[in-house]
N, C-alpha and C positions, 0 to 999 in steps of 0.2 A: 698802733703797734703791729697790726696784721696786714697792713698794706703790702701788696706784692713788691713795689719799688719804694723803698724808704731810704732817705739819706742817713748815713751814720757817721759819726765823728769819733775819732780816736785821739786821745791825748798822747803826745809823743814827747821825747826829750832829745837832746843833742848828743847823748851818749852813743859812741860809735860801735861798741862791742856789746853783744848780748850773751856772751858765753856764760856769764854768771846769772842768767835769768832764773828767777826762782820757779819752783814747780807751778805756782799759781799764776805765773806769767802776768804779773801785775802790769798794768798799762803804764805805770809811772816808772821810768827807767832810773831816775835819780830823784831824791827827795827835793822838795821845794827849798829846803834850807841850802842845799848845794847850789841850786839854780840861782839863788839870790845872794850867794856868797861874794866875797870881795875879789879883787884881782888875783889873789892867790889861787883861788879856784880856777880861774881862767888859764892860769899858767899850766895847770895839770893836763888840760885837754887842749892841745893846740889846734885840733881840727874842729873845734866847736863852731857851730854856725853863728852868724851874727844875730840870729833871732833867738829869742829865749824860748818861744813856743811855736811849734809847727803843727799843722793839721792834715789828716788824710780824709778824702771823701770816698766812701764805699756805698755802693747801691746793689741791692739784690735784684737780678732779673726775674727770678721766680722764687717760690718758697716764701718764707716769712722772716721779717726783721723783728726779732723778739725784743730788741732794745738792750739796755744795760742791765746786766745781772751781776751784781757785785761791781768788779772793776773791768769787766769785759763786755764788749758788744757781742751779741750772739745772733747768728743767723740759723734758722731752722728749715730743713727740707729744701735747701737751696742747691742748685747745680751750677749756676753761673753768677759771678760777682763782677761788677764793674768798679775798678779802683782808680783813684786819681789823687794827686798830691796838691793840696789847696794852695800852698804858698811857693809854688815853683817860680823861679826867676831866671834871669839871663845866665846865671851860673849853674842852672839845673843840668843834670847829666842823664840819669836813668832812674827807672822804677822797677823794683824786683819784688818777688814773693817766694816764700818757701812754706812747705807744709810739714808740721811736726805732729808726732803722736801725742794724743791728749793725756794718755796715762803716763807717758814718759816723755816729757817735753824735750829732752836732749836727743831723742831719736828723730832724725830728719827722714821723712817719708818721701818728700819730693825736694830735690836740691833747688837752691835759689835760681829762679828763672826770671829773666827780664821780660817786661811787657811794656807796651806803650802807655804813656800817661792817658788816663781815661780808658785804658784797655780792659780786656775781659779775662777773668780767671775762671777756667773751666774745671770744675770739680765733679763733673757728672759721672766719672768713672770710679769715684771713691766708694768703697764698700760701706756697709752700715757702721756707724760709730761717730765719735766726736774728734775734732781735729783743731790744732792751732794753725792759723795762717798768719805768717809774719811778713809785714810790708816794710820795704826800705826804699827811701828816696835819696839817691846819691847826688852830691854836688862837689864842686872843687874844694869845698870846706869840710867835706865828710858826708855823713848820711844821717837822716832822721828815720826812726823806726816806730812801728805800731803793731799791735797784736790783737786778733779777734778770734772768736770760737765759732766753728760751724758744726751743726748737728746733721749728719746724713743718715737717713733711714729710707728703706724701700720695702715694698710688699708686692708679691707676685701672686695673682689669682690663677687658679687652675680649674679646668673643666675636664671631665673624662666621659667619653662615649665608648662603651665596650659592648662587645657581643661577638658571636661566632662569625658574623659577616661584617665586622667593622662598624661602619656608620650606617648600615642598612639594617633596619629592624633590631636595634641594640636591645640588650636585656638589662643594662645598667647605665644610669647617669649619675655622675659625681660632681660636686662643686667644693673646692677647697682653696688653700693658700699655703705659701711657704713659711708663714708665721703662725705659730700655734695660737697666739693671742689675737689673731685677726678675726674680724667679723666678716661673714660672707652673705651676700644676698644674690639669689639667682632668679632668672626670668627665662621662660620658654615662649618663643614667638613663632607664629606660622609663617608661610611664604609671603603673606601680605603684610607682615609686621605687626599683626594683631597679637597682643599678649594673651597667651592661653593659660599659663600657670606662673605663679611667683612663689617665692619662699626664701627661707634663711636656713643656713646649715645644710644638712644632708638632704638629698632628694629622694622622697619615698618611691618605691617601685610602682606603687599604684598610679603615680603620675604618668609613668611611661606606658603602662598597660591601658590607660584610659585615652591615649591619643588616637585620633583618627588617622587614616592614610594621608600622607603629604610630606612636604619638606619643612623642617624646623630648624631654628637657631636657638642655641642655649647660651646665655650670657651669665657670667658670674663676676661679681664685683667684691674684691677683698679690701677691707679697710682696717687701718690701725691708727692710734692716736699717740703722738709723741709726748715726751715728758713736759713739753711746753704747751700742750693742749692743741696742737695742730694735727690735722687729719691728712693721711696719705692713702690713696686708693689706687687699685689697679683692676682692670676688667679683662677677662679672658672670654673668648667666644669659640664656639664650634658649631658645626651643623650635622644633622643626621636626617635620615629618610625612613619613613614608615610606609611600607608598601606590601601588598599581597596580590598574588596572581588571581585573575578572574577571566576565565575563558568564556567564549561565546560559541554557540552552534547555530548555524543558519541552514535550513533546508528550504530550497526555493519552492518546492511543491510538496504538499502532504501526500500526494499519490504519484508514483512514478517520477520522482524528482530528477531533474537534469543536473543540478549542481548542489553539492553539500560542502559548505565552507566553515572554517573555524576562525576565531579571533583570539588574540591574547592582549592582556592589559599591559604587560611589561615587555618592552621591546626585546630585551636580551634573554627572555624566557625561551624554553623549547616547547613546541606544540606537537602533540601526538593524538591519534584518533583510533577508534575501534568501532566495529559494527557488530551488533548482536541480533540474533533472531528472537522470535517470541518465546523460545525456551531458555533464553539467556546464554546461548552458546555463541562464543566469539567466532565470527565468520571471516572477518578481515581486519587488519591493523595497518597502520602506517604513520608517517610523520609529516609535518607540514600543515599548511592551512587548507589544502584542498584534498577531498577524496577523489581519486581518479575516476573519470567518466566510465572507464572500462569496468571498474569495480562495481559501480552502481548498476550498470546495464547487465552485469553478470549475475546479479542476485536473482534467486528463484522467487516465485510468488510467495508473499507472506508479509507479516508485520515485523518491522525492524526498529531498533534503537541505535542511534549514532551518538557517540560521545567524544568530545574534545577535552584533553587534559593539558593544562598549562603548568609546566614545572619551572618555578622561578629559580634564579641563580642562588637564592637562599635555601633552596630545597623544599619550598612549600608547593603544594599542588592544589589546583582547583579544576573540578570537572563540571562541564555543562553537557546537556543532552538534548536531543531532538528525536522525534518519532516520525516514521513515514511508512507508507504501504506500497508494496510492489504487487500489482495485479494486472492481469491481461484478460480480455474477454474470451469466452469459450462457449459458443452456442451449441445447442443439441437439436437434432431433428428426429422426431418419433413418428413413425407411421404405424397405425394400430393394426393393420393387416397388410400382408404382402400382396394380396390380390384385392382390387377394388376397395381401397381403404375408405372408411367412413370418417376418419379423423386424421389430420396431419397437424402435429403440434410441435412448436419450437420452444426451446428453453434458453435462458441467458444466465451467465455466471454472475454478472454484476447487476444488482437490483435496479440501479438508475441508468443502465444502458438503454439504447433503443434497438428494437428487433425488427428486421424486415425479411421478406421471403420472396422467392421466385421459383417458378416451375419451368423446366426446359423439356422439350421432347428429345427423342433419340438423335435428332440432327443437331442438337445444341441450340435450337431456336427458343427464345424466351416466349412462353405461352401466357403466363400470368404473373403479376407481381402484387405485393401488398405489404402492409405493416402489421405488427402485432404478433401474438404467439399462435394464432389459429389461422389456418387456411380455410376460408369459408366453404361450407358444405356444397354450396351451389357451384363453386369453382371446381371442386373435385368431381362432382357428378357431371359437369359440363365438358370434361376433357374427352377428346376423341380417343379411340383405341390406339395404343402404342406404349412405348417405354418412356418413362419420364424420370427426371431427377429433380427432387425438391431440395432447395438449400435455404438455410436460415443464416442471416448475417447479423452478428451482434456488434453494434458500434458503441464503444465505451465513452464515458464523459471525457476521457483523456485523448480521444480521437483515434484509438486503435480499433481495428476490426477483426472479427473472426468469423469464418464461414464453415458451416458443417453441412454435410450432405448424407444421403442415404447410402452412398457407396464407398466413400473413403473419408479418411480423416487426415488432415494435414498436420504434421507435427514438425517441430523444428528443434530436435534435440542436439546436444553437443556430441554425445555418442549418437550413432545412427542405427536405425532399425529398417531393414529393407525386406519387404514382402513382395515376392515376384508377381503375385496376383492377389487382389483384394478378396477374391472369392475362391475357395478351394485352392490355396497356394500350394505350389510344389516345392518352394524353397523359401526359407525365412533366414536371413543373414543379418549380422550386426557389424558395425564398424566402430573403431576406436580412434580417437584423435592422437593419442600418445602411444607409440609402439610398445613401450615398456609396461603399459597398463595391463590389468587383467580384465577379462570380459566375461560376464555371466548373463544368463538369460532366464526368464520365467514366462510361463503362459498362464493367464487367468481367464476364467469364464466370465460371463456377463454379471455374475453375482460377486465377482472379485475373489473367488476361491482359486487358489493356486493349483493348477492341474499338472504342470510339469516344470522342472527346473534343470539347468545344466550350465556348463561352462564352455567357452569357446565362441567362435563367430558363427557357427551354424547350428540351427535346430535340426536334429536328425529327421530324415524323411519319415521314418517309422512313427515318430512322435506326431508329426503333422497328420499323416494319413490315419492315425489311430484316434483322432479327435471325433467326438460326436457332433451332430449338427448343433449350431449355435454361433453366437458372437464371441470373439476372443480378443484379448489384448496380449501382444507379445512385447516384452520390454527387455532391452539390453542395458546393463549397468556396467559402466566403465569405472574401475577403481584405479586411480593414478598412483604412481610411486609415492606421491606426497600425501596420500590418504584421502584425497578428494573423491567424491562420488557424483556421477551424473547419470541420470536415467533417461533413456529415450524409449518411446513406445510406438507401436503400430497396431492397427486393428485389422482384423480379417474375419471373414464369415465362412463357416462350413455349412454348405447347403446342398440339397439334392432335389431334383424336380419331383412333384407328386401331383399328377393331374386328378381331376374328379369329373365324373359324368353324372349329370342330373337329368332324369326324365320325369316330367311332371305327372304323367299317368302311364301306368303299365300297358294300357290299351288305348289306342288312338290318341297318343300324346299330342298336346298343343305346342309344347316347347321342349327342345332337347338342348341343354347348355353344358358347357365344359368349364372347368376352373383350373388355374395354374397356381402353384405354390410360389414361384419366383416371378416377380413382375416383369423382369426383362426376358423371360422365356418366350418362345413362340408356341402357339397352340394350333393343332390340326385335328381333323375328325374324318371318320369314314363310317359308312353304314353297309353292313353285310346282311344278305338274306339267310334263310335257314340252311342253304347249301354252302354258305361261306363265300359266296360270290360278292365282290364289292359292287354295291349299287350306286353309291354317291360318296364324294370326298369334298373337303373344303378346309379353310383355315379360319381361325378365330374361335370365339367362345360360344357362338350360336349356330345351330343347324338352321338354315333358312326355313321359314314356314312353308314355302312353296315346295321345298324338297320333301318335307314330311307329308304334306297333303297329296303329293304326287306318287306316293308309294302304293303299290298294289297290296291287296290283302295278303297277310302272311306274318310269319315270325321274323324279327329282325334283331341285330345286335349293333348298338352304336358305340364307337370307340373314340375317345379323345386322347391324343398323345402330346405331352409337354416336352419340348426340346429346350433345355436350359442353355444360357450363354456359354456354359462350360462344356457343352456337347453331350450332356447326359440326357437320357430320355426316360419317361415314365408313362405307362399306358393304363387307362381305366376304361371299363366297359359298363354297359347297361342294356337290358333286353326289353323289347316291347312287341306288342301285337297290333296289327292293323286289321280291323274287321268292321262290317256294316250290316245292319238288319236288311232282310229282303223277304217280305211276306208274299204269299200266293193265295189266290181265291179260285176255288173250283166249284162250278155249278153243273150238276150232272146233266140237266136238261134245260133248254131255254124256256120251255113252257111247263108250268106245274112241275118244277124239279122235285125230285125225291130226296136229294142230298146237296147240301151246300157246306163246303169245308174250306178251312184256311190252313196255310202252312207258314212256318217260321224257320229262318236260316240259323239263328243262334239259339241253342237249346235253352239258355237261361233268360231269353227275352220273355216278355209278356205279350199275349195275343188277344186282341179284342175285335169285335165285329159290330156292324150296325147296318140296318136295312133302311133305305130311303125310298120314298115314293117318287113319282115322276117330277114332282115339284121340288125335290131335294129335301123334303122334310123327313126327319128321322122317325121311322115308324116303330122300330124295335131295335134294341142293342143288347150285347152281352159279351162275355169273354170265353175264351177257349178256342179250340180248333174246329168246332162244328156248330152250325145253327141247328137247334133242335127241330126234328120233323114236325112236331106239334106246332111250332112257330110258323114253319113254312105253310103248313096246311091251314093255319088260321088266318092267313093273309087274305084280304079281299081281292077281288079281281082287279088287275091293273099291272102296269109296268113298274119294275123295281130295280134298284141298284143295291148290291150287297158289297160291303168293303171290309177287308181284314187289315188291321193295323198291328205291325210288330214294333214294340218298344224295347230297344236294347238296354242292357245295364248301363251303357254309356250315355243314355238319354237320346239316342237317335231313333227316328220313327220311319218305318217303311209302310206305305199303304198300297194295297192292291184291291181291285174291284171286279165285279162281274154283274151282268144284267140278266134278268129273267122276267117272265110274264106269268101272272096267275089268271087262269080262265075258269070261271065258276060255272061249269056245265052241270055238275051234280053238287047239291048242297052237302057239304060235309057235316058230319056230326059236330055239334058245338064242343069246343074244347076250351079249357082254361089255360091261357098262355103262361100263367104264373106257376103251373105245375110242371116241373121238369120231367122229361121223358127220356127213355133210353134210346137215343137216336144213333148211337155208334157202339154196337155191342163189343166191338174190338178195342175200344178206348176205356181202360179201367179208371180213368181220372174222373173226378166228381163232375156232375152235370153242370154246365155253364149257367151263370146267372143271366137272366133275361129281363130286359126293360121293355114293357109293352106300350107302344105309342099308338095302337089302333083304336078305333071306335067300336066298343063291344056291340053296339046296336047294328053295325053293318057287317059283321063277320060272316054272315050267311049269304051275302049278296053273290049272285051268279054272274060272272063276267067271262068273256073269252076274248082272246086276241093273240096276235103273233108275238113271239119272244125272240129278242136278239141278245144273246149272251156274249159278254166281253170281259176280259181280265186285264186290268191296268195296274202297273207297278209305279209307285211313287215313293221317293226317299226324302225324308225331311230330317234335318239336323237341328237339334236343340242346343 
């Protein structure tokens, strides 16, 4: 009964007119009694066919052949029927059909229409309901007719994808039908056709919220069952997209990047970027996937965060970030003393940089080079006299270099700071890139304390000349009309020469040296005597030893003059005395002298004497300016030499001598040489000490001989 194509047969009669067809549309047009009647009945209908019974052959191309229900053949859910007349013959003419309302059989919905035998009846455009289809086969004898019932029913499935942005990121999915009694079954598939979710009836919102990003198809099948137990279904489909923005941020290098680029997940999103400093202040913004190179290179040193924000067409945003560091090397050079430094040290700004140094003389010739933060002590002490510049160069891991020196600092500001001279400048001026900007300045000392501020392009001359000695930084700040600020700096030094004069000893100095405050200064010296006459001059920090030793005795003044590179001078002086001991020996008589005395040139020298026999052996010695008379008289006969030695406070010695002869013609009375006697009543000083080196047993020997007296001066320096 449910085969898609089933032959059906309808019983027909030879009655030609169906105007009196009952509402039930019985398939028997005249009762069998009439059909089997006598010739009287044949006379009533002249057009009756020669055949008593004729048949129609009807096949359904789709739907269902329900079969006979009561007196009618019924087709369910059929859209096309194939009809033929089984007993057509050479007298056959045509085949027609018409469609009538089931509820009111007299209402013709489609007028009689001719079709070919075995032709098709298309009823696909009929709306839901039941219909009579009346077939007629005409011949020259009249027509045969037959009636059948068709049941037409449809169902339309619906799906709904709704949201603010249509089929992208919907917020509601619905599945339904145009029939209230229809059953619905829905399926959600991903882009690969994999079933993600299924269900019946309404679609819960949780299904939508649980979907991942991607493309989806929703299918909804609506089903109804006819009164004859047959099923009709319809499937509706739609698609939707779940997507969310996801930006990316790529910084090519963590330090001093060359390129900063962003990416977006959704092609038709918009991409924007911004850069913040370590304080979270936005420094730059823009749109597109690339941060301009000029923006990157224009950043000051510091830590930064760059973020790219993707704004999808649906209004969702996603932000990604990256961090980077802008840094540049900046070496420092520290000389511990302006004159004859004992340490020269360099510094580096970046811990993992490399540091190298070089020393140049005043001609710019490189004298020494090395690496590390310290110039070796031996290198410093090995330098010849002259002016030098020491520079430290810091090479960063990124390949940038910075050089610092003792004399100037290189700056590369956007605003400009111009100092006419690095030392004792006469003019400090600033420049601005934008004419409409405002320019202000300030001067700080080496401690970073602000000493003076002002506005305009010139630091007043009075401000510059009023600065104390020291190192200063002048900075000019340009404030653009857009509110951007750029500071440039320059360094300078306020200094004045200050020489020093050092004399190692006030009397008979060994060295006379000068010092200068400014390494680049020149140093000269001169020596004047007590009358102010210039005795000697020279250049450098040392008065030559030969010049000092060549000075005659007297009082002198040594002066060192420092002439700075700026033309200033400073003079320092020191006084000293040149003197030497010079003893004298006086023997009053060459034979048996009565008095032997010595003299000293320097009052605060010490004077000692000794008497030697002819063999040079010391017989007796003592100190003071006179040999006691008792000592002289106690000497044995013989030839003697007496020496007086003057020892100056500076440790120099002068020895003078004289000769005499003792002749023992008369034995003198015995004396004790250790008992001092008053040999010089005019000298109130205590009696000199005496060391007796004679033989007491021979003190009374009598000898005589000639005496040759001589005084000799000898100078000895200790």
